[in-house]
N, C-alpha and C positions, 0 to 999 in steps of 0.2 A: 145833772151832768153823771152820767155813765162812766165813760173809757176817757181818758187821758192821752191821746196816741204821743208816743215821744220818742224823738229818734234825734241821733248825734251825728251830725255832718261833720265831713272835712275832707275839702277838697273832691266831692262825691258828686257829684250837678247831675251828672247824666243818672246815677244810680236813683240817687235822690228822689228827679222827677219819676221817674218811676214807681219808686216805692211806695211815693205819696198818690200818685195817680190811682194805687191800687187798693188804698186805705179809702178815698174817695167812691171807688168803683165798686168795692165788698161789702163793708161795713153799714149794714141798714137797719138792723133793730134793735138799735140804741142810738141814745143821745150822745153825740162824741166831741171831743173840741181837736186837736192839732197842736203839738208843743215840738218847733226844731231849735236843737241847742246848736248853734254853728260855733265851730273852736278854729276860728280866725280864717277861715278860707280864704283862696285867692282865685277861684277858677270861675267864679261869678255865679256862687252857688247863692249868694243874697239878691242878686238881680233876676234870677231866676225865680225864687220864690216871690220875691214882690211883684212881677209880671202876670207867675204861671198859677199861683196859691198866695193872693193877697188873706184871702182869711187865716191860714197860718199864724200863729202866736208864736215869731222870733225872739230867741236870745243869739245874741251877738257878741261871743268872746273875742277880746282882743291878743288871748296866747291859745293855743292847741293847751288846753286842761286836763283832755282824757277824757274817758268813758264814765265814770265814775261819777268824778266833780260835777261833769257836764249834766248826766242826769239827776245829780243832787238839786241841781237848778232848776229845774224842770219839775222837780217831787217838790220844792217849796212852792209853789207856783198853782200845781194843777189844783184843778176844783170838782177831780172823781173821787168814785170810789176804789178804780181799779186805774192802774196804771200799764199804759199797752208800750214794752219798749221792742223797738224793732230798729234793724241795724240798714243801713241804705241799700244794702246789698240782697234784702229781702223783699219779694213779692208775696204780696198774700192772694189764697184763690177764695171764689166765695163761699161764703160761709164760716171760715176757718174761725175768725173773730168772733164769731157767732156761738160757735161750739163752745170755745174756753170761756166766754164770758157765761154762759148757761150753766157749765159744768163749774163755774165756781160759783156761783149764787147757791147751787144744791150742796153745797160743802162749807160748813161756816170757819173751816180749821185752815182752808185751803192758802195759801199766802202767795203762792207762784205756781200756772197753770201754763205749763207748754205744750205747742202741736208737734208735726212730723216732719221735717223740713226734707227736702225733694231738693236735689240737683234739676240742673235744666233741662234736663231727659227724664225726669218724672222717678228717678230710681231714688231710695232712699239714704238721707245721711245718718250720721245721731244726732240724736235731738235732746238726752237726757247724756249725763257723765254721773260717774260714780264719785265719791270723795278719793282722793290721793292719800294711798295709806304705803306702810314698808313694801305689802303683799303686791298692790295694784303698780307700783314704783320697779318690784321684782320680777314680776312677771308678765307675759306677754297677754295685755289685757285682752283679746282674741280671745285666748285659752279660757280666762276666766269666765268668761261671757257664753262661752261652751259648756263648760261643764258646771255653771253655779247659773243659769237664766235667769230665777226670780232674783239672786241678790245684786247680780249685775244684768241689767237688760239692756237690749241694742238694737241696733237695726235689722239682726237678721232673724229676728223673730216676728211674728204678725201678730198684734196683740190686737181682741175685740174691743175691751173694754178700755176704760182710764184704769192707770196702773199709777201706787206710788212710788216715787223715784227721789234718789240724793238731792238733783242738781238738775236744773234745766242749762239748757246751751242758749247763751244769751242773745243768739240772732232773732229772735221772738219770745216775748213771754207777758204772760198777764201777770200782775204784780197787785196784794190788796194791798189799799193804803191804811190799812188799820193795821196789818203787821208792820210796815214800815214806820208808822207811828210808833207802833211797842219798842220792834229789834231796833231800829235808826236805820239810816240811808245808807249808801255804799259808801264806802273804806275806801277814802277819797288818796289814800296810799299806793291803791292798785291804778296804773294808768291806763293799759285797757284789758287786759287779760287777771282773769280771775276773781273779777269783780262779781258775777252774781253766784260762782261756787263760794264762797266768804259769806255772801247774803243766806244764801241758802243753808249755809250750817249755819249761822247766828239765829236763823226762825225755828231751824228743826231742835236747835235747843232751848228755845222757849217756847217749845210744843206745838207750832204749826207743822203743814205741810206740804210736800212737792207734788203736786200731778203732772201727768203727760197724758193728752188726751190724742190719741194714737189718728184719729180720720177728722183732724184740722192739718189742713197740710196747707206748708208753705214751700213757696220757691227760696233756697237761698244760691247765690253766686259766692259761693264757698269764697272769703281770703281776696274777695275783690275789695272790701274797702277797707283792707288795712295789709296788703300785701304776702311773701311769702320769703323774704331776704332776711339775712344773718340778722342784723335789727331787729326784724320784730320775734324771732326765735329767742333772741337774748332775751326782750321784754316779758316773754311766756315765763320762760326758766326765772328770771326775778322775782315773777307775782308768785309761779308758783313755791318759791323761796319763802318768800313772804309769808303765804298764807298756813306752810306748814309750821314755820318759825311761830307765827300767832299763837296757831289753835293745837301745838304739841310743847312737849316738854324738849328742854335743849340735847337732852340724849339723841331723842328718837329723830330731831329735826339734821342732826350730824351723821344719823347713820342714811337718814333720805340723802344727804347728800353725797355720799361714798357712792349708794347703792346708781342715781343717778349718774355720778361720772363715770363709774366703772362701765353703763350701759353704753356711753356716750361712745368712750373707748371701743369697746366692742363692736359698735356699729361702724367708726371709723375704720377699723381693720378691716370687716368684712367689703365694705365697699370699697377698700385700698384692693384688697384681692381681685373685687370682679374689675376695676380698672385695670388691672397688671394683665386680667386674662385677657380684655377685651383693647387692648396695647391703646387705653387711654382713649377709643372711638365714644364710647361711649357717652352724648355730652350730658344728659342728667345723672351721672355719677363721678362726671369731674364737677359739678354744680354742688352735687350732694356732700362731696370731699371736700370743696371748698367750705363751706358753711358749718360740718363739722370740727373743721378746723380752726374756725373763729371763734366756734363755741368752745373748744376743748383751751383756747388760748383764756378768752375770758374767764373760764372756770378758774382755772388756775392764778389769774389776776388778782381775781376777790377770794380765793383761798389764803394769800401772801396778804391782803389785809386783813 
């Protein structure tokens, strides 16, 4: 077996069906198996799998175990040299996986290989991410990408050849099983965010490399599998703090928390001024203010603890 396609699902039956259809329609140059880990869905996902995709290996959890823990269950039973992780809100294009797999085979130290994520209209999404540092937290990342494109690659630049990057966006990425066995699986203390960043950081510490293949295209209906409310944003911040605390000194971690909180206050203030200027009529601004207020309160409560 060449590739084990691994998909974690939680109440995204329709997206899961489209994702699986793209898997079977586009992967044609290698032998593969498909493993779906269902995190206690209640939307009929299990029934849909049994009816439409009976060949899929299904792991049914009794609770939502999160992204990392669910993938680790699949890693433990996979039979292939590579794991292809795909979010349910991703759709493969013809040849995408073949390109990732072909490139990985030519690079013996390639631990993770990702393609180019696309919006539904075909425009590019950011497919790679730099590791969070005090500089990236304090500075507008778009500015860093503009000033230092080699160190901070992004969707704004056209890459003709594969490039080495810090980490990949976890919507779709090919992972070498040998690297997983050496470094370890996902850290299950993360629930949904930063698992892939943490794994990439650990792998790079062991001498492995992460690559981006720019002509392997994957449509990604960004955020539809997780939502964009304050709860998911809080989980993002919780995971980012965990990453910073795990890999850096206590002083570094505390400085990062101060920077993040100050930027949040600034963003809240700027949005409040816009809301005042528009007499509160801009619905999206009001929504942002509510989310920022909830995030600020969460930070204050967390700091008191």
